[in-house]
TIKOLMI-185269 format. One record per residue (C-alpha): residue number from 1; chain; x, y, z. Coordinates in pm, 1 decimal. Layout:
<rs>
   pos   unit         px         py         pz
   NUM      A          X          Y          Z
...
</rs>
This chain:
<rs>
   pos   unit         px         py         pz
     1      A    13646.5     9145.4     6735.5
     2      A    13270.1     9094.0     6844.3
     3      A    13201.2     8700.4     6956.4
     4      A    13093.1     8423.7     6759.6
     5      A    12720.9     8379.3     6649.3
     6      A    12657.1     8743.8     6766.5
     7      A    12639.9     8624.7     7134.5
     8      A    12770.8     8938.7     7305.8
     9      A    12747.1     8828.8     7636.0
    10      A    13062.6     8737.8     7630.9
    11      A    13416.0     8935.0     7768.6
    12      A    13563.1     9011.4     7434.6
    13      A    13226.2     9150.8     7288.8
    14      A    13198.0     9381.1     7542.3
    15      A    13539.1     9508.8     7578.8
    16      A    13570.9     9563.0     7186.6
    17      A    13208.8     9792.3     7190.4
    18      A    13317.1     9993.2     7484.6
    19      A    13730.4    10040.2     7316.1
    20      A    13500.9    10169.4     7028.6
    21      A    13376.3    10436.7     7201.5
    22      A    13695.5    10548.3     7352.2
    23      A    13858.3    10547.9     7013.9
    24      A    13605.4    10786.4     6914.4
    25      A    13657.6    11009.5     7166.9
    26      A    13357.1    10974.9     7359.2
    27      A    13473.6    10923.2     7695.9
    28      A    13129.4    10960.1     7873.3
    29      A    12934.6    10684.5     7591.3
    30      A    13245.5    10481.2     7722.6
    31      A    13191.2    10533.7     8082.1
    32      A    12781.9    10497.0     8040.1
    33      A    12840.6    10192.0     7814.1
    34      A    13054.7    10001.5     8112.6
    35      A    12804.2    10081.2     8354.6
    36      A    12518.5     9906.5     8184.6
    37      A    12707.7     9606.1     8058.2
    38      A    12925.2     9566.7     8390.7
    39      A    12619.4     9710.2     8629.5
    40      A    12523.4     9347.0     8767.1
    41      A    12898.0     9317.1     8960.1
    42      A    12859.0     9642.8     9077.1
    43      A    12520.2     9619.2     9228.7
    44      A    12620.4     9308.8     9375.8
    45      A    12908.6     9467.3     9588.5
    46      A    12650.8     9788.0     9629.6
    47      A    12454.4     9531.6     9826.4
    48      A    12696.4     9395.0    10064.8
    49      A    12753.1     9753.8    10134.6
    50      A    12380.1     9829.3    10226.9
    51      A    12234.9     9534.3    10317.6
    52      A    11890.8     9725.3    10397.3
    53      A    11867.9     9706.5    10034.0
    54      A    11954.8     9338.9     9973.5
    55      A    11632.3     9208.6     9812.7
    56      A    11509.5     9536.5     9572.4
    57      A    11900.8     9468.2     9453.5
    58      A    11828.7     9131.3     9372.9
    59      A    11547.6     9180.4     9213.0
    60      A    11701.2     9440.2     8987.0
    61      A    12024.9     9229.4     8913.5
    62      A    11789.6     8947.2     8807.5
    63      A    11588.0     9175.9     8576.8
    64      A    11620.1     9138.0     8171.7
    65      A    11932.2     8882.9     8132.1
    66      A    11848.6     8915.9     7754.1
    67      A    11931.7     9309.4     7760.5
    68      A    12265.7     9189.1     7569.1
    69      A    12169.1     8933.0     7420.7
    70      A    12300.0     9019.5     7049.5
    71      A    12621.2     9187.0     6908.7
    72      A    12385.7     9428.1     6771.9
    73      A    12236.1     9532.1     7083.5
    74      A    12519.2     9643.5     7166.2
    75      A    12605.5     9828.8     6899.1
    76      A    12279.7    10031.2     6917.5
    77      A    12302.8    10106.8     7259.7
    78      A    12680.4    10240.1     7177.3
    79      A    12525.5    10413.0     6874.7
    80      A    12269.0    10605.1     7121.8
    81      A    12490.0    10750.4     7343.3
    82      A    12753.1    10830.5     7139.9
    83      A    12499.3    11010.9     6923.3
    84      A    12398.7    11197.2     7255.6
    85      A    12732.7    11265.7     7353.2
    86      A    12818.1    11440.3     7014.6
    87      A    12474.9    11647.7     7015.1
    88      A    12560.0    11760.0     7335.7
    89      A    12909.6    11892.9     7265.0
    90      A    12686.4    12114.7     7007.3
    91      A    12425.7    12198.7     7225.3
    92      A    12123.3    11949.3     7046.5
    93      A    11933.2    11929.1     7363.2
    94      A    11670.5    11763.6     7127.5
    95      A    11894.2    11511.7     6988.1
    96      A    12005.3    11397.4     7283.8
    97      A    11677.6    11392.6     7519.3
    98      A    11534.7    11184.3     7168.0
    99      A    11883.1    10914.8     7210.4
   100      A    11846.5    10857.6     7592.2
   101      A    11450.0    10824.4     7542.5
   102      A    11500.9    10574.1     7279.2
   103      A    11732.9    10432.2     7507.3
   104      A    11492.6    10425.4     7776.1
   105      A    11222.9    10252.9     7543.4
   106      A    11428.4     9968.6     7431.9
   107      A    11515.5     9870.6     7780.7
   108      A    11127.2     9906.4     7876.1
   109      A    11023.9     9707.5     7640.0
   110      A    11269.8     9415.6     7802.6
   111      A    11134.8     9484.1     8145.4
   112      A    11457.6     9637.1     8292.8
   113      A    11310.2     9898.4     8539.7
   114      A    11686.1     9932.1     8633.1
   115      A    11816.1    10061.1     8349.2
   116      A    11505.2    10258.6     8243.3
   117      A    11548.6    10460.6     8546.8
   118      A    11894.5    10563.8     8446.6
   119      A    11803.0    10658.7     8100.9
   120      A    11483.2    10880.7     8212.0
   121      A    11681.9    11015.1     8482.1
   122      A    11955.6    11151.3     8219.8
   123      A    11623.1    11254.3     7980.0
   124      A    11499.9    11469.2     8326.6
   125      A    11877.2    11606.4     8328.7
   126      A    11883.8    11730.6     7962.0
   127      A    11552.0    11894.8     7947.5
   128      A    11595.2    12060.8     8309.4
   129      A    11935.1    12176.6     8131.0
   130      A    11789.0    12267.0     7817.6
   131      A    11491.5    12449.0     8036.6
   132      A    11232.0    12243.7     7805.6
   133      A    10933.5    12246.9     8047.4
   134      A    10716.1    11994.8     7764.9
   135      A    11016.5    11733.2     7797.7
   136      A    11058.6    11767.4     8191.2
   137      A    10720.9    11680.0     8217.6
   138      A    10712.2    11381.7     7960.2
   139      A    11014.3    11246.3     8158.0
   140      A    10871.0    11282.0     8466.4
   141      A    10540.1    11076.3     8346.9
   142      A    10763.6    10811.8     8194.7
   143      A    10974.2    10811.3     8555.1
   144      A    10636.5    10811.0     8736.3
   145      A    10458.0    10532.6     8546.7
   146      A    10824.2    10296.9     8573.2
   147      A    10820.2    10348.5     8925.7
   148      A    10456.9    10253.7     8953.4
   149      A    10583.7     9935.1     8789.6
   150      A    10851.0     9882.5     8982.7
   151      A    10584.3     9895.2     9315.7
   152      A    10769.1    10182.8     9440.2
   153      A    10453.7    10403.8     9472.0
   154      A    10558.6    10702.9     9671.4
   155      A    10804.5    10782.0     9420.8
   156      A    10605.7    10747.2     9172.5
   157      A    10394.7    11002.4     9307.3
   158      A    10628.7    11266.8     9353.1
   159      A    10709.5    11209.0     8983.9
   160      A    10348.5    11245.0     8875.6
   161      A    10284.8    11549.3     9067.4
   162      A    10582.4    11684.5     8904.4
   163      A    10438.2    11579.3     8582.3
   164      A    10067.8    11779.0     8663.2
   165      A    10259.3    12066.2     8788.4
   166      A    10469.1    12083.3     8494.5
   167      A    10198.2    12081.9     8282.6
   168      A    10037.4    12348.0     8472.9
   169      A    10298.9    12573.7     8465.3
   170      A    10285.0    12630.6     8117.8
   171      A     9947.4    12781.7     8068.6
   172      A     9768.4    12422.1     7993.3
   173      A     9494.1    12265.4     8228.5
   174      A     9602.8    11924.7     8389.8
   175      A     9579.6    11665.5     8133.6
   176      A     9344.4    11401.1     8163.1
   177      A     9612.2    11170.7     8129.2
   178      A     9786.6    11306.7     8424.0
   179      A     9493.3    11343.4     8638.4
   180      A     9403.1    10938.7     8608.8
   181      A     9791.9    10868.4     8689.1
   182      A     9777.8    11031.7     9018.3
   183      A     9428.2    10868.2     9089.6
   184      A     9578.8    10579.2     9030.7
   185      A     9876.1    10586.3     9186.3
   186      A     9716.8    10765.9     9503.0
   187      A     9465.3    10466.5     9524.9
   188      A     9705.3    10200.1     9482.7
   189      A     9894.3    10346.7     9815.5
   190      A     9567.6    10387.4     9986.1
   191      A     9459.2    10081.0     9929.8
   192      A     9827.1     9920.7    10024.2
   193      A     9864.4    10130.7    10353.0
   194      A     9480.3    10003.3    10415.8
   195      A     9609.3     9651.7    10378.5
   196      A     9887.4     9737.3    10628.9
   197      A     9613.2     9835.9    10917.8
   198      A     9707.4    10276.6    10813.9
   199      A     9365.4    10355.2    10782.2
   200      A     9425.7    10716.0    10857.7
   201      A     9699.7    10747.3    10596.1
   202      A     9474.2    10562.9    10347.5
   203      A     9233.3    10839.6    10382.3
   204      A     9488.0    11091.9    10318.9
   205      A     9548.6    10947.3     9983.8
   206      A     9200.0    10876.4     9887.9
   207      A     9121.6    11268.5     9951.2
   208      A     9428.5    11322.4     9706.5
   209      A     9260.4    11078.9     9445.4
   210      A     8945.4    11280.3     9473.9
   211      A     9077.6    11603.5     9429.0
   212      A     9291.5    11464.5     9121.9
   213      A     8914.1    11335.5     8991.3
   214      A     8746.8    11684.1     9054.5
   215      A     9039.3    11886.6     8876.7
   216      A     8975.8    11681.3     8567.4
   217      A     8587.5    11664.4     8581.2
   218      A     8592.5    11279.3     8605.5
   219      A     8244.8    11208.5     8787.4
   220      A     8306.0    10846.0     8738.2
   221      A     8648.3    10857.2     8915.5
   222      A     8499.9    11119.7     9161.9
   223      A     8197.6    10913.9     9279.0
   224      A     8450.1    10601.5     9302.1
   225      A     8685.2    10829.8     9512.5
   226      A     8362.7    10901.4     9764.9
   227      A     8289.1    10566.6     9763.0
   228      A     8656.9    10433.2     9882.8
   229      A     8606.0    10744.2    10153.1
   230      A     8346.7    10614.5    10286.3
   231      A     8426.3    10253.7    10322.5
   232      A     8742.0    10407.0    10504.3
   233      A     8561.4    10605.3    10726.4
   234      A     8342.2    10280.9    10803.7
   235      A     8671.9    10104.4    10885.4
   236      A     8751.9    10375.1    11128.5
   237      A     8382.0    10376.0    11279.5
   238      A     8324.9    10698.5    11180.7
   239      A     7996.5    10623.2    11049.5
   240      A     7875.0    11019.2    11040.1
   241      A     8140.2    11079.4    10771.9
   242      A     8141.6    10751.8    10589.3
   243      A     7754.5    10782.3    10524.7
   244      A     7790.7    11135.3    10413.4
   245      A     8060.3    11020.9    10098.5
   246      A     7826.2    10772.6    10042.5
   247      A     7551.3    10994.7     9962.2
   248      A     7750.5    11185.4     9782.6
   249      A     7839.5    10874.5     9559.7
   250      A     7486.5    10827.1     9542.7
   251      A     7412.4    11155.8     9419.5
   252      A     7668.2    11137.0     9140.1
   253      A     7536.3    10824.9     9032.2
   254      A     7192.8    10992.5     9006.6
   255      A     7299.7    11293.9     8798.2
   256      A     7504.5    11045.8     8592.3
   257      A     7175.5    10770.5     8536.0
   258      A     7442.2    10468.7     8656.3
   259      A     7162.9    10265.4     8815.0
   260      A     7378.0     9963.6     8911.5
   261      A     7601.8    10168.1     9077.2
   262      A     7360.2    10309.9     9237.0
   263      A     7226.3    10009.9     9422.0
   264      A     7554.9     9954.6     9524.1
   265      A     7542.2    10340.7     9696.6
   266      A     7258.4    10211.1     9839.6
   267      A     7453.2     9899.5    10008.9
   268      A     7672.8    10122.8    10131.3
   269      A     7467.5    10326.4    10297.9
   270      A     7263.6    10048.0    10443.0
   271      A     7583.1     9933.3    10596.7
   272      A     7655.4    10275.7    10747.2
   273      A     7359.4    10311.7    10877.2
   274      A     7320.2     9991.5    10995.6
   275      A     7670.7    10034.0    11242.8
   276      A     7507.9    10370.5    11323.1
   277      A     7225.0    10162.3    11460.3
   278      A     6950.1    10385.8    11232.7
   279      A     6777.3    10036.7    11147.1
   280      A     6530.6    10265.6    10999.7
   281      A     6759.0    10427.6    10747.2
   282      A     6921.9    10097.6    10656.7
   283      A     6606.7     9936.1    10570.5
   284      A     6490.8    10223.8    10366.3
   285      A     6840.0    10193.2    10140.1
   286      A     6797.7     9831.2    10120.5
   287      A     6471.2     9859.1    10018.8
   288      A     6570.9    10099.4     9749.6
   289      A     6876.9     9866.5     9656.1
   290      A     6622.5     9603.4     9575.3
   291      A     6411.5     9803.1     9384.7
   292      A     6694.1     9914.8     9196.4
   293      A     6853.0     9596.9     9150.3
   294      A     6505.8     9419.8     9032.3
   295      A     6521.5     9726.4     8705.3
   296      A     6848.2     9635.3     8617.8
   297      A     6819.9     9245.4     8664.4
   298      A     7085.5     9213.8     8901.8
   299      A     7006.2     8876.2     9064.2
   300      A     7253.1     8868.2     9278.6
   301      A     7221.5     9214.9     9389.0
   302      A     6856.2     9095.3     9475.4
   303      A     6972.4     8798.8     9673.1
   304      A     7204.1     9059.0     9885.4
   305      A     6912.8     9275.0     9910.5
   306      A     6686.8     9013.4    10060.9
   307      A     6896.8     8825.3    10246.4
   308      A     7018.4     9164.9    10495.8
   309      A     6646.8     9256.7    10482.3
   310      A     6553.2     8930.2    10601.4
   311      A     6822.0     8944.6    10915.4
   312      A     6683.3     9324.7    11000.9
   313      A     6340.0     9205.7    11048.1
   314      A     6449.3     8901.0    11232.0
   315      A     6673.9     9087.6    11454.3
   316      A     6344.7     9321.7    11490.4
   317      A     6126.6     9058.8    11574.2
   318      A     5911.1     9176.3    11281.9
   319      A     5937.2     8750.8    11165.0
   320      A     5640.8     8763.8    10864.8
   321      A     5867.5     9051.1    10659.9
   322      A     6180.0     8876.7    10757.7
   323      A     6005.0     8551.0    10624.5
   324      A     5896.1     8748.0    10311.4
   325      A     6252.4     8840.0    10231.2
   326      A     6403.9     8499.8    10304.4
   327      A     6186.2     8362.1    10094.4
   328      A     6240.7     8604.2     9797.6
   329      A     6630.1     8506.8     9848.6
   330      A     6600.5     8144.6     9865.3
   331      A     6418.1     8130.3     9529.3
   332      A     6685.3     8329.4     9407.5
   333      A     6957.1     8096.6     9536.3
   334      A     6755.0     7861.6     9333.8
   335      A     6732.0     8027.5     9007.7
   336      A     7092.6     8075.3     9041.3
   337      A     7191.2     7714.0     9104.1
   338      A     7391.8     7869.7     9412.3
   339      A     7416.3     7546.1     9622.7
   340      A     7623.6     7734.8     9864.4
   341      A     7367.4     8047.4     9894.6
   342      A     7091.0     7790.8     9878.7
   343      A     7207.9     7624.7    10188.4
   344      A     7247.8     8009.1    10374.8
   345      A     6904.8     8091.1    10263.9
   346      A     6743.6     7735.4    10334.4
   347      A     6886.1     7762.4    10732.2
   348      A     6769.0     8135.6    10763.9
   349      A     6433.1     8076.0    10598.4
   350      A     6369.4     7789.7    10902.7
   351      A     6439.9     8004.8    11120.2
   352      A     6290.4     8283.8    11037.2
   353      A     5944.1     8062.1    11007.2
   354      A     6004.6     7911.2    11342.0
   355      A     6044.8     8228.7    11498.3
   356      A     5716.0     8320.1    11308.6
   357      A     5537.5     8066.3    11505.1
   358      A     5710.4     8088.4    11824.4
   359      A     5377.7     8290.4    12021.3
   360      A     5176.9     8018.3    11868.0
   361      A     5382.1     7697.9    12035.5
   362      A     5423.5     7912.2    12368.8
   363      A     5028.4     8007.5    12335.9
   364      A     4985.9     7571.4    12281.4
   365      A     5280.5     7515.3    12538.7
   366      A     5059.2     7699.0    12792.6
   367      A     4730.5     7629.4    12738.0
   368      A     4713.4     7264.8    12615.8
   369      A     5072.9     7116.9    12746.3
   370      A     4906.8     6792.0    12778.1
   371      A     4800.5     6724.0    12471.5
   372      A     5166.1     6845.2    12364.4
   373      A     5274.6     6625.2    12549.4
   374      A     5102.0     6318.0    12404.7
   375      A     5159.4     6471.9    12078.8
   376      A     5515.3     6448.5    12178.6
   377      A     5515.9     6096.5    12319.9
   378      A     5309.8     5904.0    12080.8
   379      A     5310.0     6162.4    11729.2
   380      A     4924.5     6133.3    11753.5
   381      A     4763.6     6372.0    11561.2
   382      A     4759.1     6733.1    11696.5
   383      A     4387.9     6873.5    11766.1
   384      A     4303.9     7204.5    11921.7
   385      A     3990.6     7200.0    12068.2
</rs>
């Protein structure tokens, strides 16, 4: 009999429900239900044998401690499993698939990834057995999404690619959802590889995300892929390829009339050309960045553009223009009330003004040294003849 107050975590409840499966002649349902209710112990034993997977097993074992919180849940699982087993004997693969899929969704609602994977894998087997390509595609998509949630991105990508290929195989173009699943997974893996220092590996997956964006004709995602590729090539110090990808990003922004992103593209191009040593091109794109930011009212972008232009002109000894842009940056920082930015821009502006007056100061030192020393020592009013 079931445990008191519906508490099904007791051995009695598990024994009762599992035994029901055997009494009804559903051996496979008994095996599956026994696995589900005892898999924590089995996983512990397996983790001892496979120490390299210990942390992953522990994480899975800790998931969803409330999966079998009630006797009703145990009965729900038992009913779905026996329903699938009976239907499979009769060749009712549609019912089998839906029973396993409903069970997978139950565990998904509990964030119990391990058991979601177990039932989705069964869904995939049934779909293949019945040669149902549409359902096989659905199972692959769900497996890919679940693997993403688990952080197992390479496996997720394999399932998403299978989903894409299956959709294409029965005469349909890749759906937007399939494409976006791939774009997202490719980028997540690329960013992870980049954090690990594998920039070349990240570029390969950014390129895959670009192809997927082109396949579904999504210009926004295509532009984003070019931007990410440009940044990756910049890390590799391949400035030609970096600028090339940023130019493609800029073209898409202009075509879609996305002014904010267009300004971002100009900013990236200025960075690439500055790293390449092409100061004139860097200035050109920073000035475009500033003009776009003025038209869109993006004050932070205006300040960034002015600050970077001030630094470039100061390094080029064009101090008057440096002062001009640092003054603009300082005024914008004040209007934003950004204390940290105000301090930075005040120092930059002071340095630029000092550099701008340097020639006059040197001329005074060379021609009126005695008057200068008198002024320095006694702070008398400094007068030039």
